[in-house]
C-alpha positions in Angstrom: 0.0 0.1 0.1 2.5 2.5 1.0 4.5 2.1 -2.9 1.3 2.7 -4.1 0.7 5.8 -2.3 4.6 6.7 -3.1 4.3 5.6 -6.9 0.9 8.0 -7.2 2.7 10.8 -5.6 5.7 10.7 -7.9 3.5 10.5 -11.1 1.3 13.9 -9.7 4.3 15.5 -9.5 5.9 14.8 -12.4 2.8 15.6 -14.0 2.6 18.7 -12.5 5.9 19.7 -13.4 5.8 18.6 -17.3 2.2 21.0 -17.6 4.1 23.8 -15.7 7.3 23.0 -18.3 4.8 23.2 -21.3 3.6 26.5 -20.4 7.2 27.8 -20.1 7.8 26.5 -23.4 4.9 27.6 -25.7 5.5 30.4 -27.4 2.7 32.6 -27.2 0.9 33.2 -23.8 -2.2 35.3 -22.5 -1.1 36.5 -18.9 -4.1 37.2 -16.9 -4.0 38.9 -13.2 -7.3 37.9 -11.7 -7.1 40.7 -9.2 -7.1 43.4 -11.6 -8.6 41.9 -14.6 -5.3 42.9 -16.9 -4.7 40.8 -19.7 -0.9 40.6 -21.1 0.6 38.8 -23.9 4.4 37.9 -24.0 6.7 35.2 -25.8 8.3 33.8 -22.9 7.0 33.8 -19.0 9.5 32.8 -16.3 8.0 31.3 -13.1 9.9 31.9 -9.7 9.1 31.2 -6.0 5.2 31.2 -6.9 5.7 34.4 -9.1 5.4 34.8 -12.9 7.6 37.3 -14.6 7.3 38.0 -18.4 7.7 40.9 -20.9 4.7 42.5 -21.8 4.4 42.6 -25.5 2.3 45.8 -25.6 4.2 47.9 -23.4 7.8 46.6 -23.5 7.8 46.5 -19.6 8.9 43.6 -17.3 6.1 42.3 -15.4 5.6 40.4 -12.1 2.7 38.9 -10.8 2.6 37.1 -7.6 -0.9 35.3 -8.6 -1.8 35.0 -12.8 -3.4 32.7 -14.7 -0.9 31.7 -17.7 -2.7 30.2 -21.4 -1.1 28.8 -23.9 -2.5 31.2 -27.0 -2.2 30.2 -30.9 0.0 33.0 -33.0 -3.4 33.9 -34.2 -4.9 35.2 -31.4 -1.3 36.3 -29.9 -1.2 38.9 -32.9 -4.9 40.2 -32.7 -4.2 40.7 -28.9 -0.9 43.1 -29.1 
């Protein structure tokens, strides 16, 4: 039983890591700040200590958000948003 629990924990951890890696590797992202409703577009997202850091494609400014929703989007959506 203990081995099954450890295996389940390992699978869950690897799934979370690979999902985060995929989000970080996509070419186009929409980042939403749920506290303000602000929407940003970027090509690179860096996750660190629970925060998200990226360069806003519209303004060119570096943005750091503590609580953000990051979505992979198509190149077309990215162009439409910028």
